[in-house]
C-alpha positions as a LaTeX table, in Angstrom:
\begin{tabular}{lrrr}
\hline
Residue & $x$ (\AA) & $y$ (\AA) & $z$ (\AA) \\
\hline
Met1 & $-26.58$ & $-7.41$ & $-13.85$ \\
Ser2 & $-27.47$ & $-3.84$ & $-14.78$ \\
Phe3 & $-25.17$ & $-1.24$ & $-16.29$ \\
Thr4 & $-25.07$ & 0.70 & $-13.00$ \\
Glu5 & $-23.83$ & $-2.36$ & $-11.14$ \\
Ile6 & $-21.14$ & $-2.98$ & $-13.75$ \\
Val7 & $-19.90$ & 0.63 & $-13.42$ \\
Phe8 & $-20.02$ & 0.35 & $-9.63$ \\
Tyr9 & $-17.91$ & $-2.83$ & $-9.56$ \\
Ala10 & $-15.49$ & $-1.31$ & $-12.08$ \\
Phe11 & $-14.96$ & 1.80 & $-9.95$ \\
Ser12 & $-14.68$ & $-0.36$ & $-6.83$ \\
Ala13 & $-12.01$ & $-2.57$ & $-8.40$ \\
Ile14 & $-10.03$ & 0.49 & $-9.52$ \\
Met15 & $-10.33$ & 2.06 & $-6.06$ \\
Ile16 & $-9.17$ & $-1.08$ & $-4.22$ \\
Thr17 & $-6.28$ & $-1.66$ & $-6.64$ \\
Ala18 & $-5.16$ & 1.96 & $-6.39$ \\
Ala19 & $-5.41$ & 1.88 & $-2.58$ \\
Leu20 & $-3.17$ & $-1.20$ & $-2.51$ \\
Gly21 & $-0.77$ & 0.63 & $-4.80$ \\
Val22 & $-0.58$ & 3.52 & $-2.31$ \\
Ile23 & 0.85 & 1.31 & 0.42 \\
Ser24 & 2.90 & $-1.03$ & $-1.81$ \\
Ala25 & 4.61 & 1.42 & $-4.19$ \\
Arg26 & 8.31 & 1.91 & $-3.50$ \\
Asn27 & 8.39 & 5.48 & $-4.82$ \\
Pro28 & 6.53 & 8.12 & $-2.73$ \\
Val29 & 5.55 & 10.00 & $-5.90$ \\
His30 & 3.93 & 6.84 & $-7.27$ \\
Ser31 & 2.07 & 6.40 & $-3.98$ \\
Ala32 & 0.70 & 9.95 & $-4.24$ \\
Leu33 & $-0.42$ & 9.33 & $-7.83$ \\
Phe34 & $-2.14$ & 6.09 & $-6.79$ \\
Leu35 & $-3.94$ & 8.09 & $-4.09$ \\
Val36 & $-5.14$ & 10.54 & $-6.76$ \\
Leu37 & $-6.55$ & 7.59 & $-8.74$ \\
Thr38 & $-8.26$ & 6.34 & $-5.56$ \\
Phe39 & $-9.95$ & 9.72 & $-5.08$ \\
Phe40 & $-11.16$ & 9.76 & $-8.69$ \\
Ala41 & $-12.64$ & 6.26 & $-8.36$ \\
Thr42 & $-14.33$ & 7.26 & $-5.09$ \\
Ser43 & $-15.84$ & 10.35 & $-6.70$ \\
Gly44 & $-17.18$ & 8.12 & $-9.48$ \\
Ile45 & $-18.95$ & 5.93 & $-6.92$ \\
Trp46 & $-20.42$ & 9.02 & $-5.26$ \\
Leu47 & $-21.74$ & 10.14 & $-8.64$ \\
Leu48 & $-23.54$ & 6.81 & $-8.92$ \\
Leu49 & $-25.11$ & 7.53 & $-5.52$ \\
Glu50 & $-26.29$ & 10.93 & $-6.85$ \\
Ala51 & $-23.99$ & 12.77 & $-4.44$ \\
Glu52 & $-22.64$ & 15.12 & $-7.07$ \\
Phe53 & $-21.61$ & 17.83 & $-4.62$ \\
Leu54 & $-19.44$ & 15.47 & $-2.58$ \\
Ala55 & $-17.90$ & 13.99 & $-5.72$ \\
Ile56 & $-16.94$ & 17.39 & $-7.14$ \\
Thr57 & $-15.69$ & 18.56 & $-3.74$ \\
Leu58 & $-13.48$ & 15.48 & $-3.43$ \\
Val59 & $-11.91$ & 16.12 & $-6.84$ \\
Leu60 & $-11.48$ & 19.89 & $-6.40$ \\
Val61 & $-10.26$ & 19.91 & $-2.78$ \\
Tyr62 & $-8.27$ & 16.70 & $-2.43$ \\
Val63 & $-7.06$ & 16.06 & $-5.97$ \\
Gly64 & $-6.77$ & 19.69 & $-7.01$ \\
Ala65 & $-5.24$ & 21.14 & $-3.85$ \\
Val66 & $-4.15$ & 18.67 & $-1.19$ \\
Met67 & $-2.56$ & 16.09 & $-3.48$ \\
Val68 & $-0.76$ & 18.75 & $-5.50$ \\
Leu69 & 0.71 & 20.01 & $-2.22$ \\
Phe70 & 1.70 & 16.46 & $-1.27$ \\
Leu71 & 3.41 & 15.96 & $-4.62$ \\
Phe72 & 5.36 & 19.21 & $-4.30$ \\
Val73 & 6.48 & 18.31 & $-0.77$ \\
Val74 & 7.47 & 14.76 & $-1.74$ \\
Met75 & 9.41 & 15.91 & $-4.80$ \\
Met76 & 11.16 & 18.75 & $-2.95$ \\
Leu77 & 12.27 & 16.59 & 0.00 \\
Asp78 & 15.33 & 14.42 & $-0.38$ \\
Ile79 & 13.80 & 11.19 & 0.85 \\
Asn80 & 16.08 & 8.21 & 1.31 \\
Ile81 & 13.85 & 5.40 & 0.08 \\
Thr82 & 16.32 & 2.69 & 1.17 \\
Val83 & 16.25 & 3.83 & 4.80 \\
Met84 & 12.49 & 4.29 & 4.69 \\
Arg85 & 11.97 & 0.71 & 3.48 \\
Gln86 & 14.29 & $-0.96$ & 5.99 \\
Gly87 & 11.50 & $-1.93$ & 8.40 \\
Phe88 & 9.04 & $-3.05$ & 5.71 \\
Ile89 & 9.72 & $-6.79$ & 6.03 \\
Lys90 & 10.03 & $-6.53$ & 9.81 \\
Tyr91 & 6.54 & $-5.05$ & 10.29 \\
Leu92 & 4.88 & $-6.91$ & 7.38 \\
Pro93 & 3.31 & $-9.69$ & 9.56 \\
Ile94 & 1.80 & $-7.10$ & 11.91 \\
Gly95 & 0.46 & $-5.13$ & 8.93 \\
Ile96 & $-1.10$ & $-8.26$ & 7.41 \\
Leu97 & $-2.70$ & $-9.14$ & 10.76 \\
Val98 & $-4.19$ & $-5.64$ & 11.13 \\
Ala99 & $-5.43$ & $-5.76$ & 7.52 \\
Leu100 & $-7.14$ & $-9.11$ & 8.11 \\
Val101 & $-8.83$ & $-7.79$ & 11.26 \\
Leu102 & $-10.10$ & $-4.71$ & 9.38 \\
Val103 & $-11.36$ & $-6.80$ & 6.44 \\
Thr104 & $-13.14$ & $-9.15$ & 8.85 \\
Gln105 & $-14.83$ & $-6.24$ & 10.61 \\
Met106 & $-15.90$ & $-4.73$ & 7.27 \\
Val107 & $-17.36$ & $-8.05$ & 6.10 \\
Leu108 & $-19.27$ & $-8.45$ & 9.38 \\
Leu109 & $-20.60$ & $-4.88$ & 9.28 \\
Val110 & $-21.21$ & $-4.45$ & 5.55 \\
Gly111 & $-21.84$ & $-8.05$ & 4.60 \\
Pro112 & $-24.84$ & $-9.38$ & 2.67 \\
Glu113 & $-26.76$ & $-9.87$ & 5.94 \\
Asn114 & $-26.53$ & $-6.20$ & 6.91 \\
Phe115 & $-26.18$ & $-4.40$ & 3.60 \\
Gly116 & $-27.59$ & $-4.59$ & 0.11 \\
Leu117 & $-30.83$ & $-4.13$ & $-1.79$ \\
Ser118 & $-32.36$ & $-7.05$ & 0.13 \\
Gln119 & $-31.99$ & $-5.09$ & 3.39 \\
Phe120 & $-32.50$ & $-1.55$ & 2.09 \\
Ala121 & $-34.77$ & $-0.50$ & $-0.73$ \\
Glu122 & $-33.19$ & 1.11 & $-3.79$ \\
Pro123 & $-33.40$ & 4.91 & $-3.47$ \\
Ala124 & $-35.93$ & 6.57 & $-5.69$ \\
Leu125 & $-34.66$ & 8.52 & $-8.66$ \\
Lys126 & $-34.78$ & 12.29 & $-8.22$ \\
Ala127 & $-36.20$ & 14.78 & $-10.67$ \\
Ala128 & $-33.99$ & 16.71 & $-13.09$ \\
Asp129 & $-34.32$ & 19.94 & $-11.08$ \\
Tyr130 & $-33.27$ & 18.24 & $-7.81$ \\
Ser131 & $-30.37$ & 20.08 & $-6.13$ \\
Asn132 & $-28.02$ & 17.82 & $-4.23$ \\
Thr133 & $-26.21$ & 20.82 & $-2.73$ \\
Arg134 & $-29.41$ & 22.41 & $-1.41$ \\
Glu135 & $-30.61$ & 19.14 & 0.10 \\
Leu136 & $-27.23$ & 18.53 & 1.74 \\
Gly137 & $-27.26$ & 22.03 & 3.24 \\
Arg138 & $-30.81$ & 21.53 & 4.52 \\
Val139 & $-29.89$ & 18.26 & 6.26 \\
Ile140 & $-26.70$ & 19.69 & 7.78 \\
Tyr141 & $-28.34$ & 22.83 & 9.15 \\
Thr142 & $-31.52$ & 21.13 & 10.43 \\
Asp143 & $-31.07$ & 17.48 & 11.41 \\
Tyr144 & $-27.33$ & 17.61 & 12.14 \\
Val145 & $-26.85$ & 21.24 & 13.17 \\
Tyr146 & $-25.39$ & 20.45 & 16.62 \\
Pro147 & $-22.79$ & 17.91 & 15.41 \\
Phe148 & $-21.91$ & 20.37 & 12.64 \\
Glu149 & $-21.38$ & 23.18 & 15.16 \\
Val150 & $-19.27$ & 20.91 & 17.38 \\
Ala151 & $-17.11$ & 19.95 & 14.42 \\
Ser152 & $-16.68$ & 23.62 & 13.46 \\
Val153 & $-15.60$ & 24.51 & 17.02 \\
Ile154 & $-13.07$ & 21.65 & 17.01 \\
Leu155 & $-11.65$ & 22.85 & 13.69 \\
Leu156 & $-11.49$ & 26.42 & 15.01 \\
Val157 & $-9.56$ & 25.26 & 18.08 \\
Ala158 & $-7.18$ & 23.30 & 15.84 \\
Ile159 & $-6.56$ & 26.40 & 13.67 \\
Val160 & $-5.90$ & 28.59 & 16.72 \\
Ala161 & $-3.54$ & 25.97 & 18.17 \\
Ala162 & $-1.63$ & 25.71 & 14.89 \\
Ile163 & $-1.25$ & 29.51 & 14.71 \\
Ala164 & $-0.15$ & 29.65 & 18.36 \\
Leu165 & 2.48 & 26.97 & 17.79 \\
Thr166 & 3.73 & 28.78 & 14.69 \\
Met167 & 3.88 & 32.25 & 16.27 \\
Arg168 & 5.45 & 31.28 & 19.58 \\
Arg169 & 8.78 & 32.91 & 20.40 \\
Arg170 & 11.90 & 30.84 & 20.82 \\
Pro171 & 15.08 & 32.27 & 22.37 \\
Glu172 & 17.36 & 30.61 & 19.81 \\
Thr173 & 15.37 & 31.81 & 16.81 \\
Lys174 & 16.21 & 35.11 & 15.12 \\
Tyr175 & 13.31 & 37.25 & 13.91 \\
Gln176 & 13.16 & 40.15 & 11.48 \\
Thr177 & 10.98 & 43.23 & 11.76 \\
Pro178 & 9.86 & 44.36 & 8.29 \\
Ile179 & 8.94 & 47.87 & 9.55 \\
Lys180 & 12.45 & 48.48 & 10.83 \\
Gln181 & 13.91 & 47.17 & 7.58 \\
Met182 & 11.77 & 49.59 & 5.54 \\
Met183 & 12.69 & 52.60 & 7.73 \\
Val184 & 16.43 & 52.07 & 7.50 \\
Lys185 & 18.50 & 54.78 & 5.77 \\
Lys186 & 21.62 & 54.67 & 3.70 \\
Ser187 & 23.66 & 56.28 & 6.46 \\
Asp188 & 22.66 & 53.48 & 8.84 \\
Arg189 & 24.01 & 50.74 & 6.58 \\
Leu190 & 26.72 & 52.40 & 4.48 \\
Arg191 & 29.91 & 54.12 & 5.61 \\
Ile192 & 32.16 & 55.82 & 3.09 \\
Val193 & 35.85 & 55.70 & 4.01 \\
Lys194 & 38.26 & 58.05 & 2.28 \\
Met195 & 41.69 & 56.57 & 1.74 \\
Gln196 & 44.84 & 58.13 & 0.42 \\
Ala197 & 45.85 & 57.04 & $-3.03$ \\
Glu198 & 49.03 & 55.10 & $-3.23$ \\
Glu199 & 51.61 & 55.93 & $-5.81$ \\
Lys200 & 53.08 & 53.12 & $-7.80$ \\
Gln201 & 56.83 & 52.77 & $-7.17$ \\
\hline
\end{tabular}
């Protein structure tokens, strides 16, 4: 067994263990931290596949931005863990059944008969000046330009829908107009009342 295979199996074991920790941890903060570890292990596997751009993007975008947002939201919300875990035992058999079905499908699709160096030749090593980012951009904008454009249109529609749902007017919601607040004068908000002084008896 080569050193690359040892590193691959090490990262794979860490990724699977961390993924199990995401769904089995009782504390939501611990689940988010396990998910961070899963992303790091996945980026390590992508580095072994010479997909440096995807590995760095996974760390910067998901670990550096998305997971930090998740952690802030989880820590700011007052989550009742006892209520959240009430149905865990009830739905555990269904979860185990779904997990077994998914594992069976993965073994049938990515098993030794359909995957491995015996079925696919080991990719050739690239030169030192090889740019993974440039090659990825070339493939996206030549071979997969139409699926890429379709995905961009779908994301654009999702963004417009999210903005429309956020900006819609509701009768029961009160809104403020910053321009009117900035143009207000002291006489509009303050009234000075002159009162007669009272003499102490």
